[in-house]
Backbone as a printed PyTorch tensor [residue, N CA C, xyz], in Angstrom:
tensor([[[40.7480,  1.3760, 62.9960],
         [39.6960,  0.2290, 63.5590],
         [38.8990,  0.6790, 64.7280]],

        [[37.6560,  0.4150, 64.7400],
         [36.7680,  0.9420, 65.6970],
         [37.4590, -0.0250, 67.1300]],

        [[36.9020,  0.6820, 68.2440],
         [37.1950,  0.0180, 69.4730],
         [35.8220, -0.1020, 70.2680]],

        [[36.0110, -1.1390, 71.2640],
         [34.6030, -1.2010, 71.9970],
         [35.0230, -0.2690, 73.3310]],

        [[34.1990, -0.4910, 74.4940],
         [34.2180,  0.2590, 75.7210],
         [35.4660,  0.0120, 76.6100]],

        [[35.8950, -1.4730, 76.2740],
         [37.1420, -1.7080, 76.9680],
         [38.5290, -1.5430, 76.2210]],

        [[38.2300, -0.9540, 75.0780],
         [39.4830, -0.4850, 74.1640],
         [39.9960, -1.6830, 73.2570]],

        [[39.3630, -2.7760, 73.1400],
         [39.7040, -3.5820, 72.3270],
         [39.1350, -3.4880, 70.9310]],

        [[39.9100, -3.9800, 70.0430],
         [39.6390, -3.4820, 68.7250],
         [38.3990, -4.5590, 68.3430]],

        [[37.5420, -3.9900, 67.3980],
         [36.3620, -4.6860, 66.9320],
         [36.3520, -4.5350, 65.4380]],

        [[35.7190, -5.3520, 64.8820],
         [35.5350, -5.1510, 63.1900],
         [34.5400, -4.5080, 62.9390]],

        [[34.4100, -3.8560, 61.7710],
         [33.2070, -3.1150, 61.2730],
         [32.2790, -4.2980, 60.6640]],

        [[30.8000, -3.7030, 60.7760],
         [29.8460, -4.8380, 60.1250],
         [29.9380, -4.8780, 58.7840]],

        [[29.5390, -5.8910, 58.1310],
         [29.6800, -6.1080, 56.9890],
         [29.1780, -4.9560, 56.0400]],

        [[28.0570, -4.4460, 56.4740],
         [27.4700, -3.4800, 55.5850],
         [28.4500, -2.1770, 55.4410]],

        [[29.2490, -1.8210, 56.6940],
         [30.1560, -0.8800, 56.5930],
         [31.2430, -1.0220, 55.5460]],

        [[31.7540, -2.4820, 55.4440],
         [32.8980, -2.6780, 54.6720],
         [32.3520, -2.7980, 53.2930]],

        [[31.3140, -3.3670, 52.9610],
         [30.8630, -3.1240, 51.6030],
         [30.5190, -1.8320, 51.2050]],

        [[29.8480, -0.8960, 51.7840],
         [29.6380,  0.5840, 51.6340],
         [30.9300,  1.1020, 51.3700]],

        [[32.0420,  1.0790, 51.9690],
         [33.0990,  1.7360, 52.0360],
         [33.8440,  0.9430, 50.7440]],

        [[33.9860, -0.1320, 50.2270],
         [34.3600, -0.7380, 48.8460],
         [33.6600,  0.0100, 47.8030]],

        [[32.2710, -0.2100, 47.7240],
         [31.6960,  0.4440, 46.8100],
         [32.0660,  1.9140, 46.5200]],

        [[32.1530,  2.8310, 47.6490],
         [32.3110,  4.0160, 47.5280],
         [33.9120,  4.5060, 47.0110]],

        [[34.5640,  3.5170, 47.4700],
         [36.1020,  3.7680, 46.8990],
         [35.9460,  3.4350, 45.4940]],

        [[35.2120,  2.1850, 44.9830],
         [35.0150,  2.1190, 43.4280],
         [34.6190,  2.9640, 42.7920]],

        [[33.4520,  3.7860, 43.1690],
         [32.8990,  4.8770, 42.6010],
         [33.7480,  5.9930, 42.5910]],

        [[34.5400,  6.4550, 43.4170],
         [35.7110,  7.3170, 43.5000],
         [36.7760,  7.0880, 42.2870]],

        [[37.2640,  5.8260, 42.4000],
         [38.0570,  5.4620, 41.2290],
         [37.5130,  5.6380, 39.9160]],

        [[36.1000,  5.0690, 39.7180],
         [35.6830,  5.2840, 38.3020],
         [35.5430,  6.6950, 37.9330]],

        [[35.2680,  7.5520, 38.9190],
         [35.2380,  9.0550, 38.5750],
         [36.3990,  9.3170, 38.1120]],

        [[37.5300,  9.1040, 38.6620],
         [38.9980,  9.7170, 38.3400],
         [39.3660,  9.0780, 37.0290]],

        [[38.9350,  7.6960, 36.9630],
         [39.3060,  6.9750, 35.4440],
         [38.5870,  7.6480, 34.3870]],

        [[37.5090,  8.2410, 34.5280],
         [36.7730,  8.6840, 33.4500],
         [37.2740,  9.9040, 32.8190]],

        [[38.3750, 10.5400, 33.8100],
         [39.0340, 11.8200, 33.1590],
         [40.5460, 11.3850, 32.6900]],

        [[40.8780, 10.2760, 32.9600],
         [42.1600,  9.8670, 32.1670],
         [42.3640,  9.1230, 30.9800]],

        [[42.9680,  9.6910, 29.9220],
         [43.3240,  9.0270, 28.8900],
         [43.8280,  7.6590, 29.0250]],

        [[43.6030,  6.7270, 28.1420],
         [43.9460,  5.3230, 28.5240],
         [43.0040,  4.6140, 29.0410]],

        [[42.4050,  4.8390, 30.0570],
         [41.1640,  4.2810, 30.5010],
         [39.8470,  4.7950, 29.9370]],

        [[39.8920,  6.0080, 29.4510],
         [38.8200,  6.6540, 28.7030],
         [39.4360,  6.7980, 27.2450]],

        [[38.7940,  6.1780, 26.4330],
         [38.8230,  6.4990, 24.9900],
         [38.4740,  7.5350, 24.3640]],

        [[38.9060,  8.3600, 23.5600],
         [38.3990,  9.7320, 22.8240],
         [38.3520, 10.4480, 23.9600]],

        [[39.2100, 10.5700, 24.8920],
         [38.8770, 11.7070, 26.1290],
         [39.2300, 13.1450, 25.5670]],

        [[40.0450, 13.3670, 24.2510],
         [39.9060, 14.6850, 23.8570],
         [38.4600, 15.2670, 23.3940]],

        [[37.5250, 14.4670, 23.4110],
         [36.2690, 14.7910, 23.0270],
         [35.3060, 14.4570, 24.0430]],

        [[35.6380, 14.6640, 25.4830],
         [35.0220, 14.5530, 26.4710],
         [34.3880, 15.8530, 26.5150]],

        [[32.8810, 15.6950, 26.4390],
         [32.1110, 16.9570, 26.6350],
         [31.5610, 17.3250, 28.0920]],

        [[31.3170, 18.4220, 28.3980],
         [30.7470, 18.8190, 29.7040],
         [29.3990, 17.7940, 30.1520]],

        [[28.6890, 17.9470, 29.0710],
         [27.2820, 17.2180, 29.4540],
         [26.7050, 16.6350, 28.0310]],

        [[25.6380, 16.0180, 28.1300],
         [24.9450, 15.9250, 26.7650],
         [25.4770, 14.3970, 26.0900]],

        [[24.5670, 14.0320, 25.0670],
         [24.8300, 12.7580, 24.7070],
         [25.7070, 12.7760, 23.4600]],

        [[26.3040, 13.8130, 23.2990],
         [27.2380, 14.1670, 22.0930],
         [28.5290, 13.8190, 22.5660]],

        [[28.9250, 13.5530, 23.7140],
         [30.1810, 13.1170, 24.2210],
         [30.7450, 12.1150, 23.7590]],

        [[31.7930, 11.9700, 23.0670],
         [32.3840, 10.6980, 22.4080],
         [33.3750,  9.9250, 23.3380]],

        [[33.4780, 10.3330, 24.3920],
         [34.4610,  9.7040, 25.4090],
         [33.7820,  8.4460, 26.0050]],

        [[34.4990,  7.2570, 26.1110],
         [34.0700,  6.1120, 26.6460],
         [35.0100,  5.4920, 27.6100]],

        [[34.3780,  5.3300, 28.8140],
         [35.3450,  4.6220, 30.0020],
         [35.3560,  3.1340, 29.4790]],

        [[36.7650,  2.5460, 29.6190],
         [36.8370,  1.1470, 29.1290],
         [36.3290,  0.7540, 27.6210]],

        [[36.2900,  1.8230, 26.8360],
         [35.6660,  1.6300, 25.5560],
         [34.3170,  1.1940, 25.2940]],

        [[33.7250,  1.1310, 26.3740],
         [32.3130,  0.6540, 26.6060],
         [31.0840,  1.7590, 27.1220]],

        [[31.6330,  2.4540, 28.3300],
         [30.7800,  3.3750, 28.8050],
         [30.8400,  4.8370, 28.4570]],

        [[29.7580,  5.4500, 27.7660],
         [29.7790,  6.7570, 27.6040],
         [29.8770,  7.6820, 28.9000]],

        [[30.8960,  8.5140, 28.8140],
         [31.0560,  9.5210, 29.8880],
         [31.0900, 10.8540, 29.4380]],

        [[30.9070, 11.7950, 30.3690],
         [31.0700, 13.2990, 30.2090],
         [31.8100, 13.7850, 31.4740]],

        [[32.0100, 14.9460, 31.4760],
         [32.6810, 15.5630, 32.7040],
         [31.3780, 15.5760, 33.6570]],

        [[30.4200, 16.0400, 33.6070],
         [29.2180, 15.6550, 34.3680],
         [28.8390, 14.3830, 35.0270]],

        [[29.0930, 13.2240, 34.2360],
         [28.9580, 12.0190, 34.3680],
         [30.0470, 11.6850, 35.4010]],

        [[31.4630, 11.7620, 35.0920],
         [32.4560, 11.5760, 36.0650],
         [32.3180, 12.2190, 37.4920]],

        [[31.8970, 13.5380, 37.4590],
         [31.7030, 14.2550, 38.5310],
         [30.6820, 13.7140, 39.4090]],

        [[29.5640, 13.2170, 38.8790],
         [28.5110, 12.5450, 39.5240],
         [29.0090, 11.2510, 40.4920]],

        [[29.7450, 10.3840, 39.4560],
         [30.4700,  9.1840, 40.2210],
         [31.5830,  9.5970, 41.2470]],

        [[32.3100, 10.7380, 41.0970],
         [33.0920, 11.1870, 42.0890],
         [32.3020, 11.7850, 43.4260]],

        [[31.2270, 12.3450, 43.3300],
         [30.5110, 13.0780, 44.3850],
         [29.7620, 11.9100, 44.8710]],

        [[29.3970, 10.9040, 44.1480],
         [28.4380,  9.8130, 44.8120],
         [29.5260,  8.9770, 45.8670]],

        [[30.7730,  8.8700, 45.2830],
         [31.6720,  8.0090, 46.0360],
         [32.1880,  8.6430, 47.2900]],

        [[32.4380,  9.9310, 47.2570],
         [32.8870, 10.8310, 48.3740],
         [31.5920, 10.8650, 49.5690]],

        [[30.3870, 11.0280, 48.9140],
         [29.4410, 10.8630, 49.8110],
         [29.3750,  9.4690, 50.6400]],

        [[29.5220,  8.3940, 49.7670],
         [29.6180,  7.1420, 50.2770],
         [30.7770,  6.7460, 51.2770]],

        [[31.9250,  7.4060, 50.9450],
         [32.9100,  7.4400, 52.0330],
         [32.5960,  8.0130, 53.3220]],

        [[31.9650,  9.2760, 53.4480],
         [31.3080,  9.5880, 54.4100],
         [30.3980,  8.8860, 55.3640]],

        [[29.4140,  8.5070, 54.5720],
         [28.3080,  7.6350, 55.1990],
         [28.6680,  6.2030, 55.6290]],

        [[29.7520,  5.5760, 55.0760],
         [30.2370,  4.3720, 55.4920],
         [30.8310,  4.2220, 56.8450]],

        [[31.2000,  5.3060, 57.4330],
         [31.7690,  5.6100, 58.7510],
         [30.6730,  5.0130, 59.9720]],

        [[29.3490,  5.1110, 59.5730],
         [28.3160,  4.4960, 60.6400],
         [27.5170,  3.4770, 59.8790]],

        [[27.0220,  2.7750, 60.4610],
         [26.1220,  1.4190, 60.0350],
         [24.7840,  2.1320, 59.4480]],

        [[24.0690,  3.0810, 59.9700],
         [22.9880,  3.6300, 59.3130],
         [23.4620,  4.3750, 58.0860]],

        [[24.4760,  5.1130, 58.3340],
         [24.9530,  5.9110, 56.9450],
         [25.2940,  4.8020, 55.7010]],

        [[25.8510,  3.7370, 56.1270],
         [26.4710,  2.6410, 55.1620],
         [25.0160,  2.0640, 54.5690]],

        [[23.8730,  1.7890, 55.6640],
         [22.8430,  1.2520, 54.8810],
         [22.3240,  2.2600, 54.0750]],

        [[22.1730,  3.4750, 54.3950],
         [21.5760,  4.4640, 53.5100],
         [22.1540,  4.7420, 52.2790]],

        [[23.4440,  4.7810, 52.1000],
         [24.3830,  4.6510, 50.8950],
         [24.0890,  3.6070, 50.0930]],

        [[23.9180,  2.2220, 50.5400],
         [23.7010,  1.2120, 49.8310],
         [22.1960,  0.9890, 49.3190]],

        [[21.3360,  1.0770, 50.3250],
         [20.0600,  1.0140, 49.8740],
         [19.4670,  2.2060, 49.1770]],

        [[19.6420,  3.4050, 49.6960],
         [19.4840,  4.5560, 48.9450],
         [20.1160,  4.7770, 47.6110]],

        [[21.5180,  4.5000, 47.6310],
         [22.1450,  4.5900, 46.5380],
         [21.4150,  3.6250, 45.3640]],

        [[21.1250,  2.6440, 45.9460],
         [20.5740,  1.3650, 45.0780],
         [19.2840,  1.9720, 44.4040]],

        [[18.4700,  2.4860, 44.9560],
         [17.1160,  3.1770, 44.7780],
         [17.4530,  4.3420, 43.7220]],

        [[18.6660,  5.2540, 44.0780],
         [18.8180,  6.0850, 43.0430],
         [19.3460,  5.7470, 41.6360]],

        [[20.2040,  4.6260, 41.6860],
         [20.6980,  4.0640, 40.4300],
         [19.5660,  3.3380, 39.6860]],

        [[18.5030,  3.0150, 40.2410],
         [17.5530,  2.2720, 39.4800],
         [16.6440,  3.5560, 39.1990]],

        [[16.6400,  4.6980, 39.6020],
         [15.8710,  5.8920, 39.0720],
         [16.5890,  6.2820, 37.7320]],

        [[17.9410,  6.4110, 37.9310],
         [19.0760,  6.6200, 37.0210],
         [19.1270,  5.7680, 35.7470]],

        [[18.7770,  4.5270, 36.1810],
         [18.4900,  3.5690, 34.9030],
         [16.9650,  3.7790, 34.0910]],

        [[16.1730,  4.0250, 34.8200],
         [14.9320,  4.4090, 34.4460],
         [15.0140,  5.7540, 33.4270]],

        [[15.8240,  6.7230, 34.1740],
         [16.0410,  7.9860, 33.3220],
         [16.6510,  7.6720, 31.9250]],

        [[17.7210,  6.9000, 31.9810],
         [18.2030,  6.6810, 31.0420],
         [17.4930,  5.9490, 29.7910]],

        [[16.8800,  4.8800, 30.3100],
         [15.8050,  4.1090, 29.6300],
         [14.8110,  4.7710, 29.0650]],

        [[14.4300,  5.7990, 29.4820],
         [13.1840,  6.6840, 28.9210],
         [13.7800,  7.7010, 28.2150]],

        [[15.0160,  8.2900, 28.3350],
         [15.4940,  9.1950, 27.4120],
         [16.0350,  8.6500, 26.2500]],

        [[16.6080,  7.5690, 26.2830],
         [17.2170,  6.6750, 25.2060],
         [18.6670,  7.5850, 24.8700]],

        [[19.7630,  6.9960, 24.2340],
         [21.0360,  7.0940, 24.0040],
         [21.0130,  8.6160, 23.2950]],

        [[20.1620,  8.9590, 22.2380],
         [20.1960, 10.0600, 21.7820],
         [19.4110, 11.0160, 22.1980]],

        [[18.5530, 10.9620, 22.8770],
         [17.5490, 11.9410, 23.4030],
         [18.1140, 13.0720, 24.2050]],

        [[17.3660, 14.2870, 23.8780],
         [17.8090, 15.5870, 24.1700],
         [18.0310, 15.6910, 25.6130]],

        [[17.0010, 14.9990, 26.5870],
         [17.1320, 14.8850, 28.0150],
         [18.2640, 13.9330, 28.6380]],

        [[19.1160, 13.3270, 27.7720],
         [20.0370, 12.4590, 28.0700],
         [21.3470, 13.4130, 28.4190]],

        [[21.3580, 14.0470, 29.4920],
         [22.3560, 15.1260, 29.8590],
         [23.6080, 14.5030, 30.2440]],

        [[23.5350, 13.0880, 30.6430],
         [24.7050, 12.8510, 31.7400],
         [25.8700, 12.3520, 30.7790]],

        [[26.2980, 11.5290, 29.7720],
         [25.1880, 10.6350, 28.8010],
         [25.1270,  9.4370, 29.3410]],

        [[24.2950,  8.6970, 28.9500],
         [24.0640,  7.1720, 29.0740],
         [23.8610,  6.5960, 27.9130]],

        [[24.7760,  5.4640, 27.5660],
         [24.5700,  4.6270, 26.3860],
         [23.8310,  3.3910, 26.8020]],

        [[23.5530,  2.5470, 26.1270],
         [22.7780,  1.0020, 26.5090],
         [23.6310,  0.1600, 27.5310]],

        [[25.1230,  0.4190, 27.3540],
         [25.9790, -0.2490, 28.5060],
         [25.8670,  0.3900, 29.8370]],

        [[25.8160,  1.6950, 29.8220],
         [25.5010,  2.2120, 31.0910],
         [24.2340,  2.0500, 31.7570]],

        [[22.9980,  1.9280, 30.9030],
         [21.8030,  1.7730, 31.4120],
         [22.0260,  0.2520, 32.0240]],

        [[22.2790, -0.5960, 31.3150],
         [22.4830, -2.0640, 31.8710],
         [23.2250, -2.1210, 33.3410]],

        [[24.3460, -1.4300, 33.1470],
         [25.3350, -1.2930, 34.5830],
         [24.5560, -0.5730, 35.5860]],

        [[23.7070,  0.5990, 35.2280],
         [22.8350,  1.0130, 36.1900],
         [21.8930,  0.2690, 36.9290]],

        [[21.2050, -0.6730, 36.0130],
         [20.1800, -1.6480, 36.4570],
         [20.9010, -2.4740, 37.5130]],

        [[22.0330, -3.1980, 36.8720],
         [22.9160, -4.1400, 37.7990],
         [23.1790, -3.4590, 39.1920]],

        [[23.6550, -2.1440, 39.2370],
         [24.0690, -1.3840, 40.4890],
         [23.1090, -1.2900, 41.3380]],

        [[21.8020, -0.7740, 40.6910],
         [20.6510, -0.4320, 41.3540],
         [20.0750, -1.6220, 42.1490]],

        [[20.1710, -2.7390, 41.5210],
         [19.3560, -3.6840, 42.3950],
         [20.5650, -4.5500, 43.3720]],

        [[21.6950, -4.3590, 42.7900],
         [22.8070, -4.9700, 43.7570],
         [23.0020, -4.1750, 44.8400]],

        [[23.1470, -2.8510, 44.7180],
         [23.1440, -1.8970, 45.9230],
         [22.1740, -2.0610, 46.9640]],

        [[20.8470, -2.2230, 46.4380],
         [19.6370, -2.2090, 47.2100],
         [19.8220, -3.5060, 48.1560]],

        [[19.9610, -4.4440, 47.2270],
         [19.8400, -6.0350, 47.8120],
         [20.8040, -6.1260, 48.7610]],

        [[22.1430, -5.5310, 48.5740],
         [23.1340, -5.6560, 49.7920],
         [22.8010, -4.6780, 50.8540]],

        [[22.3510, -3.5360, 50.6470],
         [22.0620, -2.7180, 51.7820],
         [20.7310, -3.1060, 52.6830]],

        [[20.0300, -3.9360, 52.1410],
         [18.9760, -4.4470, 52.7070],
         [19.1950, -5.7040, 53.6630]],

        [[19.9310, -6.3990, 52.7020],
         [20.4620, -7.7120, 53.3490],
         [21.5390, -8.0330, 54.3220]],

        [[22.4090, -6.7830, 54.1590],
         [23.5220, -6.7590, 55.2870],
         [23.4440, -5.9100, 56.4290]],

        [[22.1780, -5.3380, 56.4030],
         [21.8160, -4.4330, 57.6130],
         [21.6360, -5.0250, 58.9020]],

        [[21.8800, -4.6940, 60.0160],
         [21.6330, -5.2280, 61.1210],
         [20.2000, -5.1360, 61.3460]],

        [[19.3960, -6.0960, 61.7270],
         [18.0500, -6.2540, 61.9490],
         [17.3810, -5.5800, 63.0620]],

        [[18.0170, -5.7750, 64.3730],
         [17.6190, -4.9850, 65.4280],
         [18.7110, -4.5300, 66.2920]],

        [[18.4470, -3.3950, 66.9970],
         [19.4680, -2.7930, 67.8150],
         [19.3730, -3.3050, 69.2010]],

        [[20.0540, -2.3630, 70.0340],
         [20.1670, -2.7510, 71.4890],
         [18.4650, -2.4740, 71.9590]],

        [[18.1160, -3.2140, 72.8000],
         [16.8380, -2.9190, 73.5360],
         [15.5590, -3.2210, 72.6320]],

        [[15.8080, -3.9600, 71.5570],
         [14.6760, -4.4570, 70.8270],
         [14.2320, -3.5760, 69.6710]],

        [[14.8440, -2.2910, 69.5490],
         [14.5470, -1.3040, 68.7070],
         [15.1620, -1.3930, 67.3230]],

        [[14.9820, -0.9340, 66.4260],
         [15.4770, -0.6380, 65.0830],
         [16.7520,  0.3530, 65.2390]],

        [[17.8080,  0.0470, 64.4890],
         [18.9390,  0.9210, 64.7830],
         [18.6130,  2.3020, 64.0880]],

        [[19.0660,  3.2070, 64.7890],
         [18.9140,  4.7080, 64.2310],
         [19.7460,  4.7610, 62.9990]],

        [[19.1620,  5.6120, 61.9610],
         [19.8710,  5.6860, 60.6650],
         [21.3510,  6.1960, 60.7120]],

        [[21.5540,  7.0810, 61.9320],
         [22.7620,  7.5610, 61.7960],
         [23.7580,  6.8530, 63.1160]],

        [[23.5120,  5.7100, 63.3810],
         [24.2500,  5.0230, 64.4940],
         [25.4260,  4.2910, 63.6840]]])
């Protein structure tokens, strides 16, 4: 827990707590994508491409590359959540990133050769929801003005 100048415990801002929770979920999802039981047809888990038959929770098509993307994204989020500006960047920037991923999945289609992650329709809907949700939380939970009437630094 963070401390103020007098050594008293102070709680973290909501943006940091939410960013930390989201990052932990991404790390867990990345790990679960490799585990039989959580992932059906895990023996058919391809490195990349739409030919992977593995599905997380029998719904979301995954590959090794897709699982690694979740793990790396979650680990980056864990690092960024330690500061308010980093948490804001992770949530708002990550939301924008997931909206771009949704557009990629929507444009390439589940069977498209450019669908290297792979994304099926369930993934695309989830990415749309994640994109808007993370972006909204990143913007709505961010402190508006720092000390002295200036906007907070992105790295505070």
